Biopython code that builds the backbone (N, CA, C, O; Angstrom):
import numpy as np
from Bio.PDB.StructureBuilder import StructureBuilder

atoms = [
    (1, "MET", "N", (-40.048, 16.016, -50.708)),
    (1, "MET", "CA", (-39.527, 17.365, -50.688)),
    (1, "MET", "C", (-38.753, 17.612, -51.980)),
    (1, "MET", "O", (-37.989, 16.762, -52.435)),
    (2, "HIS", "N", (-38.963, 18.774, -52.552)),
    (2, "HIS", "CA", (-38.281, 19.130, -53.789)),
    (2, "HIS", "C", (-36.820, 19.467, -53.512)),
    (2, "HIS", "O", (-36.485, 19.970, -52.440)),
    (3, "LEU", "N", (-35.956, 19.189, -54.483)),
    (3, "LEU", "CA", (-34.532, 19.467, -54.341)),
    (3, "LEU", "C", (-34.268, 20.941, -54.045)),
    (3, "LEU", "O", (-33.387, 21.264, -53.249)),
    (4, "GLN", "N", (-35.022, 21.832, -54.677)),
    (4, "GLN", "CA", (-34.848, 23.267, -54.421)),
    (4, "GLN", "C", (-35.133, 23.591, -52.957)),
    (4, "GLN", "O", (-34.411, 24.387, -52.356)),
    (5, "ASN", "N", (-36.168, 22.992, -52.372)),
    (5, "ASN", "CA", (-36.479, 23.215, -50.959)),
    (5, "ASN", "C", (-35.353, 22.721, -50.068)),
    (5, "ASN", "O", (-35.007, 23.364, -49.077)),
    (6, "VAL", "N", (-34.785, 21.580, -50.422)),
    (6, "VAL", "CA", (-33.690, 21.035, -49.632)),
    (6, "VAL", "C", (-32.532, 22.024, -49.615)),
    (6, "VAL", "O", (-31.920, 22.243, -48.570)),
    (7, "LYS", "N", (-32.229, 22.616, -50.750)),
    (7, "LYS", "CA", (-31.127, 23.582, -50.830)),
    (7, "LYS", "C", (-31.411, 24.829, -50.011)),
    (7, "LYS", "O", (-30.534, 25.307, -49.292)),
    (8, "THR", "N", (-32.616, 25.361, -50.107)),
    (8, "THR", "CA", (-32.917, 26.618, -49.419)),
    (8, "THR", "C", (-33.194, 26.434, -47.936)),
    (8, "THR", "O", (-33.013, 27.371, -47.159)),
    (9, "GLU", "N", (-33.627, 25.255, -47.528)),
    (9, "GLU", "CA", (-34.013, 25.030, -46.130)),
    (9, "GLU", "C", (-32.986, 24.212, -45.341)),
    (9, "GLU", "O", (-33.244, 23.843, -44.195)),
    (10, "MET", "N", (-31.829, 23.926, -45.939)),
    (10, "MET", "CA", (-30.794, 23.150, -45.260)),
    (10, "MET", "C", (-30.073, 24.028, -44.243)),
    (10, "MET", "O", (-29.586, 25.107, -44.581)),
    (11, "VAL", "N", (-30.005, 23.561, -42.996)),
    (11, "VAL", "CA", (-29.320, 24.333, -41.962)),
    (11, "VAL", "C", (-28.007, 23.688, -41.540)),
    (11, "VAL", "O", (-27.170, 24.334, -40.910)),
    (12, "PHE", "N", (-27.822, 22.412, -41.886)),
    (12, "PHE", "CA", (-26.595, 21.708, -41.524)),
    (12, "PHE", "C", (-26.406, 20.542, -42.472)),
    (12, "PHE", "O", (-27.366, 19.857, -42.827)),
    (13, "SER", "N", (-25.177, 20.318, -42.880)),
    (13, "SER", "CA", (-24.895, 19.179, -43.736)),
    (13, "SER", "C", (-23.466, 18.702, -43.505)),
    (13, "SER", "O", (-22.507, 19.452, -43.689)),
    (14, "GLN", "N", (-23.346, 17.478, -43.111)),
    (14, "GLN", "CA", (-22.064, 16.793, -42.971)),
    (14, "GLN", "C", (-22.250, 15.393, -43.520)),
    (14, "GLN", "O", (-23.376, 14.947, -43.737)),
    (15, "ARG", "N", (-21.169, 14.717, -43.739)),
    (15, "ARG", "CA", (-21.245, 13.359, -44.273)),
    (15, "ARG", "C", (-22.174, 12.489, -43.422)),
    (15, "ARG", "O", (-21.924, 12.267, -42.237)),
    (16, "GLY", "N", (-23.237, 12.007, -44.042)),
    (16, "GLY", "CA", (-24.172, 11.111, -43.366)),
    (16, "GLY", "C", (-25.299, 11.795, -42.618)),
    (16, "GLY", "O", (-26.171, 11.117, -42.075)),
    (17, "LEU", "N", (-25.307, 13.130, -42.573)),
    (17, "LEU", "CA", (-26.369, 13.827, -41.848)),
    (17, "LEU", "C", (-26.677, 15.158, -42.520)),
    (17, "LEU", "O", (-25.780, 15.964, -42.765)),
    (18, "ALA", "N", (-27.932, 15.376, -42.810)),
    (18, "ALA", "CA", (-28.389, 16.663, -43.337)),
    (18, "ALA", "C", (-29.630, 17.068, -42.556)),
    (18, "ALA", "O", (-30.555, 16.270, -42.402)),
    (19, "LEU", "N", (-29.657, 18.293, -42.066)),
    (19, "LEU", "CA", (-30.814, 18.817, -41.349)),
    (19, "LEU", "C", (-31.509, 19.848, -42.225)),
    (19, "LEU", "O", (-30.918, 20.851, -42.625)),
    (20, "VAL", "N", (-32.764, 19.582, -42.512)),
    (20, "VAL", "CA", (-33.577, 20.456, -43.346)),
    (20, "VAL", "C", (-34.722, 20.961, -42.480)),
    (20, "VAL", "O", (-35.428, 20.167, -41.858)),
    (21, "VAL", "N", (-34.908, 22.272, -42.438)),
    (21, "VAL", "CA", (-35.956, 22.860, -41.604)),
    (21, "VAL", "C", (-37.273, 22.947, -42.363)),
    (21, "VAL", "O", (-37.306, 22.941, -43.594)),
    (22, "VAL", "N", (-38.330, 23.027, -41.613)),
    (22, "VAL", "CA", (-39.659, 23.236, -42.182)),
    (22, "VAL", "C", (-39.892, 24.745, -42.217)),
    (22, "VAL", "O", (-39.683, 25.410, -41.203)),
    (23, "PRO", "N", (-40.319, 25.306, -43.351)),
    (23, "PRO", "CA", (-40.608, 26.742, -43.402)),
    (23, "PRO", "C", (-41.684, 27.122, -42.374)),
    (23, "PRO", "O", (-42.543, 26.307, -42.037)),
    (24, "TRP", "N", (-41.628, 28.363, -41.881)),
    (24, "TRP", "CA", (-42.549, 28.800, -40.831)),
    (24, "TRP", "C", (-44.026, 28.533, -41.124)),
    (24, "TRP", "O", (-44.729, 28.040, -40.241)),
    (25, "PRO", "N", (-44.529, 28.838, -42.329)),
    (25, "PRO", "CA", (-45.956, 28.564, -42.562)),
    (25, "PRO", "C", (-46.298, 27.085, -42.392)),
    (25, "PRO", "O", (-47.352, 26.743, -41.856)),
    (26, "TRP", "N", (-45.403, 26.217, -42.850)),
    (26, "TRP", "CA", (-45.650, 24.779, -42.705)),
    (26, "TRP", "C", (-45.583, 24.351, -41.249)),
    (26, "TRP", "O", (-46.339, 23.478, -40.822)),
    (27, "ALA", "N", (-44.683, 24.958, -40.482)),
    (27, "ALA", "CA", (-44.598, 24.623, -39.059)),
    (27, "ALA", "C", (-45.922, 24.942, -38.363)),
    (27, "ALA", "O", (-46.437, 24.131, -37.594)),
    (28, "VAL", "N", (-46.464, 26.123, -38.637)),
    (28, "VAL", "CA", (-47.740, 26.512, -38.028)),
    (28, "VAL", "C", (-48.864, 25.612, -38.520)),
    (28, "VAL", "O", (-49.670, 25.138, -37.720)),
    (29, "ALA", "N", (-48.930, 25.371, -39.826)),
    (29, "ALA", "CA", (-49.997, 24.532, -40.382)),
    (29, "ALA", "C", (-49.949, 23.119, -39.806)),
    (29, "ALA", "O", (-50.989, 22.553, -39.467)),
    (30, "LEU", "N", (-48.761, 22.551, -39.694)),
    (30, "LEU", "CA", (-48.633, 21.205, -39.133)),
    (30, "LEU", "C", (-49.024, 21.178, -37.663)),
    (30, "LEU", "O", (-49.640, 20.216, -37.204)),
    (31, "LYS", "N", (-48.674, 22.223, -36.922)),
    (31, "LYS", "CA", (-49.083, 22.310, -35.515)),
    (31, "LYS", "C", (-50.608, 22.380, -35.409)),
    (31, "LYS", "O", (-51.208, 21.723, -34.558)),
    (32, "LEU", "N", (-51.222, 23.171, -36.269)),
    (32, "LEU", "CA", (-52.685, 23.299, -36.234)),
    (32, "LEU", "C", (-53.376, 21.988, -36.610)),
    (32, "LEU", "O", (-54.430, 21.659, -36.066)),
    (33, "MET", "N", (-52.785, 21.250, -37.533)),
    (33, "MET", "CA", (-53.371, 19.976, -37.959)),
    (33, "MET", "C", (-53.230, 18.902, -36.875)),
    (33, "MET", "O", (-54.168, 18.147, -36.619)),
    (34, "GLY", "N", (-52.062, 18.838, -36.242)),
    (34, "GLY", "CA", (-51.814, 17.804, -35.238)),
    (34, "GLY", "C", (-52.377, 18.164, -33.883)),
    (34, "GLY", "O", (-52.909, 17.302, -33.183)),
    (35, "TYR", "N", (-52.271, 19.400, -33.511)),
    (35, "TYR", "CA", (-52.774, 20.009, -32.283)),
    (35, "TYR", "C", (-52.544, 19.173, -31.026)),
    (35, "TYR", "O", (-53.425, 18.445, -30.569)),
    (36, "ALA", "N", (-51.352, 19.299, -30.491)),
    (36, "ALA", "CA", (-51.012, 18.711, -29.200)),
    (36, "ALA", "C", (-51.057, 19.812, -28.135)),
    (36, "ALA", "O", (-51.263, 20.984, -28.450)),
    (37, "LYS", "N", (-50.863, 19.426, -26.892)),
    (37, "LYS", "CA", (-51.007, 20.341, -25.763)),
    (37, "LYS", "C", (-50.131, 21.596, -25.879)),
    (37, "LYS", "O", (-50.596, 22.691, -25.559)),
    (38, "LYS", "N", (-48.901, 21.466, -26.318)),
    (38, "LYS", "CA", (-47.966, 22.593, -26.370)),
    (38, "LYS", "C", (-48.035, 23.369, -27.692)),
    (38, "LYS", "O", (-47.389, 24.409, -27.821)),
    (39, "ASP", "N", (-48.791, 22.891, -28.658)),
    (39, "ASP", "CA", (-48.836, 23.519, -29.974)),
    (39, "ASP", "C", (-49.293, 24.973, -29.980)),
    (39, "ASP", "O", (-48.726, 25.764, -30.733)),
    (40, "PRO", "N", (-50.287, 25.374, -29.184)),
    (40, "PRO", "CA", (-50.668, 26.797, -29.204)),
    (40, "PRO", "C", (-49.507, 27.716, -28.821)),
    (40, "PRO", "O", (-49.350, 28.785, -29.412)),
    (41, "GLU", "N", (-48.697, 27.318, -27.845)),
    (41, "GLU", "CA", (-47.537, 28.116, -27.458)),
    (41, "GLU", "C", (-46.523, 28.188, -28.599)),
    (41, "GLU", "O", (-45.952, 29.246, -28.861)),
    (42, "ASP", "N", (-46.302, 27.060, -29.275)),
    (42, "ASP", "CA", (-45.366, 27.027, -30.398)),
    (42, "ASP", "C", (-45.843, 27.924, -31.539)),
    (42, "ASP", "O", (-45.056, 28.680, -32.108)),
    (43, "CYS", "N", (-47.112, 27.839, -31.866)),
    (43, "CYS", "CA", (-47.672, 28.687, -32.932)),
    (43, "CYS", "C", (-47.551, 30.162, -32.561)),
    (43, "CYS", "O", (-47.195, 30.994, -33.395)),
    (44, "GLY", "N", (-47.849, 30.473, -31.309)),
    (44, "GLY", "CA", (-47.725, 31.853, -30.848)),
    (44, "GLY", "C", (-46.302, 32.368, -30.975)),
    (44, "GLY", "O", (-46.082, 33.515, -31.365)),
    (45, "ALA", "N", (-45.328, 31.509, -30.642)),
    (45, "ALA", "CA", (-43.918, 31.909, -30.749)),
    (45, "ALA", "C", (-43.542, 32.189, -32.198)),
    (45, "ALA", "O", (-42.845, 33.164, -32.479)),
    (46, "VAL", "N", (-43.993, 31.350, -33.113)),
    (46, "VAL", "CA", (-43.702, 31.554, -34.541)),
    (46, "VAL", "C", (-44.330, 32.860, -35.024)),
    (46, "VAL", "O", (-43.688, 33.636, -35.731)),
    (47, "LEU", "N", (-45.569, 33.097, -34.648)),
    (47, "LEU", "CA", (-46.263, 34.306, -35.102)),
    (47, "LEU", "C", (-45.644, 35.564, -34.494)),
    (47, "LEU", "O", (-45.521, 36.582, -35.177)),
    (48, "ARG", "N", (-45.254, 35.506, -33.220)),
    (48, "ARG", "CA", (-44.576, 36.662, -32.610)),
    (48, "ARG", "C", (-43.240, 36.938, -33.295)),
    (48, "ARG", "O", (-42.898, 38.090, -33.559)),
    (49, "LEU", "N", (-42.486, 35.873, -33.581)),
    (49, "LEU", "CA", (-41.199, 36.043, -34.250)),
    (49, "LEU", "C", (-41.370, 36.670, -35.627)),
    (49, "LEU", "O", (-40.611, 37.562, -36.008)),
    (50, "SER", "N", (-42.365, 36.205, -36.372)),
    (50, "SER", "CA", (-42.580, 36.771, -37.705)),
    (50, "SER", "C", (-43.067, 38.212, -37.615)),
    (50, "SER", "O", (-42.765, 39.021, -38.493)),
    (51, "SER", "N", (-43.813, 38.541, -36.571)),
    (51, "SER", "CA", (-44.213, 39.941, -36.363)),
    (51, "SER", "C", (-42.991, 40.800, -36.110)),
    (51, "SER", "O", (-42.864, 41.896, -36.656)),
    (52, "PHE", "N", (-42.099, 40.301, -35.284)),
    (52, "PHE", "CA", (-40.889, 41.041, -34.943)),
    (52, "PHE", "C", (-39.952, 41.167, -36.139)),
    (52, "PHE", "O", (-39.447, 42.255, -36.418)),
    (53, "GLN", "N", (-39.714, 40.062, -36.849)),
    (53, "GLN", "CA", (-38.745, 40.057, -37.944)),
    (53, "GLN", "C", (-39.257, 40.725, -39.217)),
    (53, "GLN", "O", (-38.504, 41.402, -39.916)),
    (54, "ARG", "N", (-40.525, 40.535, -39.509)),
    (54, "ARG", "CA", (-41.046, 41.010, -40.803)),
    (54, "ARG", "C", (-42.161, 42.028, -40.688)),
    (54, "ARG", "O", (-42.673, 42.507, -41.699)),
    (55, "GLY", "N", (-42.538, 42.360, -39.473)),
    (55, "GLY", "CA", (-43.554, 43.386, -39.280)),
    (55, "GLY", "C", (-44.971, 42.946, -39.610)),
    (55, "GLY", "O", (-45.838, 43.789, -39.843)),
    (56, "TYR", "N", (-45.225, 41.633, -39.633)),
    (56, "TYR", "CA", (-46.582, 41.157, -39.909)),
    (56, "TYR", "C", (-47.530, 41.599, -38.804)),
    (56, "TYR", "O", (-47.182, 41.592, -37.623)),
    (57, "ARG", "N", (-48.720, 41.980, -39.207)),
    (57, "ARG", "CA", (-49.793, 42.298, -38.267)),
    (57, "ARG", "C", (-50.851, 41.220, -38.446)),
    (57, "ARG", "O", (-51.600, 41.235, -39.423)),
    (58, "TRP", "N", (-50.915, 40.296, -37.516)),
    (58, "TRP", "CA", (-51.758, 39.120, -37.671)),
    (58, "TRP", "C", (-53.213, 39.398, -37.356)),
    (58, "TRP", "O", (-53.541, 39.988, -36.327)),
    (59, "THR", "N", (-54.068, 38.970, -38.247)),
    (59, "THR", "CA", (-55.506, 38.878, -38.026)),
    (59, "THR", "C", (-55.887, 37.476, -38.483)),
    (59, "THR", "O", (-55.070, 36.774, -39.079)),
    (60, "VAL", "N", (-57.083, 37.077, -38.218)),
    (60, "VAL", "CA", (-57.524, 35.756, -38.674)),
    (60, "VAL", "C", (-57.436, 35.673, -40.194)),
    (60, "VAL", "O", (-56.979, 34.666, -40.735)),
    (61, "ASP", "N", (-57.867, 36.716, -40.877)),
    (61, "ASP", "CA", (-57.819, 36.724, -42.343)),
    (61, "ASP", "C", (-56.395, 36.660, -42.874)),
    (61, "ASP", "O", (-56.116, 35.924, -43.820)),
    (62, "VAL", "N", (-55.494, 37.428, -42.271)),
    (62, "VAL", "CA", (-54.098, 37.429, -42.718)),
    (62, "VAL", "C", (-53.472, 36.060, -42.494)),
    (62, "VAL", "O", (-52.774, 35.543, -43.366)),
    (63, "LEU", "N", (-53.719, 35.472, -41.329)),
    (63, "LEU", "CA", (-53.181, 34.145, -41.026)),
    (63, "LEU", "C", (-53.731, 33.092, -41.984)),
    (63, "LEU", "O", (-52.984, 32.253, -42.486)),
    (64, "GLU", "N", (-55.016, 33.137, -42.232)),
    (64, "GLU", "CA", (-55.625, 32.179, -43.151)),
    (64, "GLU", "C", (-55.046, 32.312, -44.562)),
    (64, "GLU", "O", (-54.749, 31.308, -45.210)),
    (65, "ARG", "N", (-54.891, 33.529, -45.027)),
    (65, "ARG", "CA", (-54.313, 33.755, -46.356)),
    (65, "ARG", "C", (-52.849, 33.307, -46.401)),
    (65, "ARG", "O", (-52.426, 32.681, -47.372)),
    (66, "TRP", "N", (-52.078, 33.621, -45.363)),
    (66, "TRP", "CA", (-50.664, 33.245, -45.273)),
    (66, "TRP", "C", (-50.510, 31.730, -45.361)),
    (66, "TRP", "O", (-49.651, 31.226, -46.085)),
    (67, "LEU", "N", (-51.350, 31.007, -44.619)),
    (67, "LEU", "CA", (-51.270, 29.547, -44.638)),
    (67, "LEU", "C", (-51.780, 28.967, -45.959)),
    (67, "LEU", "O", (-51.165, 28.051, -46.506)),
    (68, "SER", "N", (-52.880, 29.482, -46.471)),
    (68, "SER", "CA", (-53.442, 28.906, -47.690)),
    (68, "SER", "C", (-52.556, 29.179, -48.906)),
    (68, "SER", "O", (-52.483, 28.343, -49.807)),
    (69, "GLU", "N", (-51.887, 30.324, -48.950)),
    (69, "GLU", "CA", (-50.997, 30.622, -50.076)),
    (69, "GLU", "C", (-49.721, 29.785, -50.030)),
    (69, "GLU", "O", (-49.208, 29.380, -51.074)),
    (70, "ARG", "N", (-49.211, 29.527, -48.840)),
    (70, "ARG", "CA", (-47.929, 28.850, -48.717)),
    (70, "ARG", "C", (-48.039, 27.355, -48.442)),
    (70, "ARG", "O", (-47.083, 26.609, -48.657)),
    (71, "CYS", "N", (-49.185, 26.925, -47.975)),
    (71, "CYS", "CA", (-49.369, 25.511, -47.614)),
    (71, "CYS", "C", (-50.572, 24.911, -48.307)),
    (71, "CYS", "O", (-51.251, 24.055, -47.740)),
    (72, "TRP", "N", (-50.846, 25.343, -49.517)),
    (72, "TRP", "CA", (-52.060, 24.915, -50.220)),
    (72, "TRP", "C", (-52.186, 23.401, -50.347)),
    (72, "TRP", "O", (-53.317, 22.915, -50.346)),
    (73, "PRO", "N", (-51.097, 22.605, -50.459)),
    (73, "PRO", "CA", (-51.315, 21.157, -50.579)),
    (73, "PRO", "C", (-51.955, 20.545, -49.341)),
    (73, "PRO", "O", (-52.611, 19.506, -49.421)),
    (74, "MET", "N", (-51.762, 21.198, -48.191)),
    (74, "MET", "CA", (-52.314, 20.654, -46.960)),
    (74, "MET", "C", (-53.787, 20.929, -46.890)),
    (74, "MET", "O", (-54.441, 20.547, -45.920)),
]
sb = StructureBuilder()
sb.init_structure("model")
sb.init_model(0)
sb.init_chain("A")
sb.init_seg("    ")
for serial, (resi, resn, name, xyz) in enumerate(atoms, 1):
    if name == "N":
        sb.init_residue(resn, " ", resi, " ")
    sb.init_atom(name, np.array(xyz, "f"), 0.0, 1.0, " ", f" {name:<3s}", serial, name[0])
structure = sb.get_structure()
């Protein structure tokens, strides 16, 4: 993980413990790659939240572009 990502994605930091979150596109991409039983519900929750917060209108094309632009190394 790049130092810049650590700074922007850090949600908690105390001596001996730092919590760094995974950005939403990576969370969805990792869920799709691993695909466990509860993953579809988790992906749906992320997509609904992003629709609510940012007004995204999801289609297959939009989702594919969103993931490929932000998670290209995967």
